[in-house]
N, C-alpha and C positions, 0 to 999 in steps of 0.2 A: 455673457460666459466666462468663468473663472475657473481654475485652474489652481492646484496646491501645490507645495512645491513638491508630493510623493508622487507626482505624474511617474510613470515607469519607463526608464531610461529607451530611449530610440537609437537604431543604427539600423541604417539601411532601409530605411523607411517603411517598417514595421516594426512598431510599439511592444514591449515584450507584456505577456498573457492580458492585460487587458484592454488593448488599443486607446485610443481617445475617450475621454472621456468628458461628457458636460454635466457639471458640480449646477446647472440653474432650479435643478429639482430638490432636490438634499436635503436632507435632513441633518443638522448638523448637531450629533454628539457628543463627537469628539474632542477635546478640549489640549491646546495647542502644543503639552505638551506629552500629547500622545499621538498627535498627529503624525510624526515620523515613524509611529509603528503599528500607523492603521492598518497596511495592508496585510502584516503579519496575522493583527489579531482580527481581522475577517478571515482569512484563510485558514486559522485555529479554528473560528467558530463555524466555518462553512465547513472543514473537514471533522469535527463533530458532531455533524448530525450527518452525516454521509457515509460516515462510518457504522454509525447506529445503526442505520437502518440497514445497511450493508451486511452485517455482521452476520447473523441467521445463514446466510448462505454461505460466508466466509466456513462459517464451520462445516457443515455440506462438504465443500469441497477441500476440507483438511481430513476428513476423514472418509473422502474418499479417492485421495491421494493413498493413506497409507496403512486401509482396510480393506480387503482384496475379498471379503465377505460378505460385502456390499453389494448386489445386485444393479442396484441400478438410485438412482436419486432418490428416485419416491422411496425403494427401499430403504434407503439412510436418514428418510424423513420422518418415514412410519418408527422406524426402529427406536430412532433414537427418540420421536416423539414418547414410543412405551415406556422406554424404559426409563425416562429423566425429567421428560415433559418439557412445556414452552422452554421455564428457564434451561434445562440443557442445551437449547442453541445460544444462549445469551455467556456461557459458560467460559470466566476469561475475557468480560467486553473489559473490565473496568482499565489491566493497563493498556490496550491498545486503545480505546477513548480518547485515553490521557496522551499516549506515547504516538499513536500514531496520527493524533490531530497535529500535534506537535512538532512531528515528524512534516508533514505537508504544510505546515506554517516557514519548514526553518527551509524548506527544499524549493516554496515559490521565494521565497527572500532571494538564497543563494541564487535560481536561476534568474529573478533578475537583478543583482549587482555583480556578476558574471558576464551577462550576455554583449554590454558594450564592452569590455576589456576582451570579449571572444572574437568579436568583430574588427575591431582594430587588429588583435593577435593576425588573427586571417588574412587580412585585407588590407592593412599596414596603414590603415586612416583612409585609404581611399576608395570611392564608390567604384569596384568593376566593374564590367560590361556586359551585366548579368541582372535578369529581372530579379525584381526582388521577391518575388516569390523563391527562385533558384538560391537567392545569395543568405536567404536565410534557416535552411533547412540546417547546411552544416552547422552555423553556427548555435540553432537553438540544439542541435543533438549533441555538440560539446559541453555546451551550458550546463544542461538537461544531464548530461556524463558526469560530471563533476559533483553538481547539484545533487543526485543523487547517491555517489557514492560519499559524500561528505556525509549525510544526514545517517545511513547506513549504520557507521561509528555509532551514533546514538543509539536507534530504531531493535539494533539486533536482538541486546539481551530482552527489550519488552515485550517483540516478538516470540521469542524464544516462551519466556513464558503463559503468553497466548497459548502457542503451541502443545505447552505441555497441560494446560487447565485443559483444551480441545481435545485430549487424546486421554489424558490420565483416566476419565475412566472405562472407558474401551480396552487399554490394557491393562488396569487392575482388573478387571473380570476376564479377560482372558488366561493371565498367569495366574489367578488364584486356580485355576480348574489344576495346575499341576504343586501345587500342597499335598502332605498325603490326606487325608478324609479329615479327621479329627483334631486339624488346624486350618481346615477350610471354613469354620462356622465362623470363629474368632475374627478372620478377615473379610466377612461378608461385606460389610457395611462398611465402602470410603466414605471418609469423612470430604464433603467439600471446603477443598483448602485455600484458602486467601492468598493473593495475589504474593504477598508477604510470607503466608508459609513456604507456597511453592520457589521462591527465590534463596530462600532460607534452607529448603532441602536441596536445588543444585548445586548453593557452593556448598556443602557438607557433603556432600558425594562428588562433588566434581571441581570445587576451587572458583575461584570468581573467574574463571579462563571458559570451564560451565557456561555459562550464561553468553561465551559467544561461539554455543556449538552452531557448527554451520555456517561460519561465519563466511568463510570466501566465496562460497556461493552465494548468502545472500548481496554478500558484496558488490558482487558479479550478476544480482540481476538487480538491485535496484538500479545501477551504473547502468546497465542498456536498457532500464526499461523507463525508466528514465530519460534518458536520449531518445526514446524513440515517443513519448508520451508526450513532450513538449516540441517537439518537431512536427510530429503527425498535428498535435492539437493547434500550435498555431498557422502552419498549414494548411489545412483542413477548414479552419474559421478563415481564413485570410481568402480562402476559394470560395467558400460559399458566402460569405460577406459581397463580394465583387458581385457574385452571381444576383444577390437576392438586394441590394441596395446601390446595386455600382459605384460603392466607395469601397475596399476593403479598410478602409481604418476603423470606419462607426460597424457598432457589432450589430445583426440582428440576437436577435432571441432565439431565433431558430437554430442560426449558424453552431450560436452557443450552444446550445442543448446536445445537435449532433455530434458536432466537433468532440466535445466533452465525452459523450458515451463512446463514438469513435475510438478516441485516442485510446482509452483505458482499456480498451476491447484489444485491438490491434496492437498493442505493445506486449498483453497481459500472453497475446496467441506465439508470442516472437517468443519470451523467455521465458513460457512455462515451465519448457524440459528443465530449466534452472530449478527455480521452483519445487519441484516434485524432489530432487534429486536431495534438495535442503530439509523439504519437508523428512523426505525419509533417516538423514543423518540426524536430524533431532529424536525424529518418534525411535530410533536406535538407542540415543541418550536416557528419553524419560522411562523405557523400557529397562531399560538396568537400574537406571535409579528404584524404581518401583517395586522392581525383582531384590533389590538385597533389601529394601523397607519390609518386603516380607519373606527374607532368611532364607529366597530362590539363590543359588551360582548367575553368575551374569551368564549373557549369551556372549557368543565369541565376536569379536570386533568383525564388522562386516566394510571392506574399506572400496565406501563408496564413491564412483565417480562422475563424470557426467557421460552419460552416454550417446548412442547414436540414437537421431532423432526415429522412437517408435509409438506403434500407440498404448503404449502401457502408461508411458512417461505423459500421456494429456487426458491419463482418465482424472476425473472430477474438470476438465475443462468448460465441457455444459455449464456447471453452474456458475464456474467462475467467470465466463463470462456473461452472463446476466449478471452475477453482483458487478462485474467491473464498469458495464457500459451502465447502469442504476448508480454504483456510487459517484463514478463521474460527471455524470450527465446532474447528477445532484449538486453537488463541487463545484463546476466548475458555472452552475447559473446562481446556484445560493450567492458565490464568490463575485462573481461581476454585478451582480443586480446589487446587491450590499455596496459594493466601490463607487459602483454609480447612486445609491440613495441613499447610504451612508458615511457625511462627513466631517 
């Protein structure tokens, strides 16, 4: 069994992300110059695939979060399809396909790089009298929080353009009813704006800072969710590997699938109110930009803040949980299989 130099760092008996990998059956496709970046490239590819598969569910989630007139997920899907067709569910996909894939790749790289330093900082280089399962959890959470916070600096503008594209038609159709009758016809057709056009519109009306609308909650969401995400994934996979294989360092396909899906679901449930607050703030910005474009007065600013946990903050959670399970199951299974068989 041969191992390359890009093997994931290990502290406390549990390697980061992939565990120990047997490269004996791998197909050698990476030249020596790219091998140090192999993990990042494979993470990007896995995220590209999982983002594409899960994007229609993300569109339904965003619309359920921000528009109360949809009575159910089925109602949202039906009305969106009748008004926009299949392409409506993929509106704004190109920005997140690129940015989310890069963000995931960067997140995995940051987490893997930060984890050994976090371990040494917490335990001062010693091995504490704790089970590896227990001592790994705070290391993963802190490392994941750092990775998520760092990635949010890059990801926020791209996510806002995605939100803009997903909400643009709904907001446009709602605000057009407030125009005088003789002007409604001229504004009836909404041009399907490209990502570049959307960015220009945001900067035109809100300045460059407008691309970071809702950043405070975006940063909080990504930091906390990544902390939960990686700690839940590594812990669940380790526990299930121990049950299935009697060797927690050797990954089982079943443990990867279940741990990947559940890590996405549980981390998303914990931070969903933060995501809803962020989406509402960004919806307010989109609404006023489109109102200016139509010659309507801006709506009064709303002081959005994270409120106490209540049912309305979890509107859209069901479809979001389904999407999160699917996306993360696809991501981790694709990533770990690629890491094992593409060298």
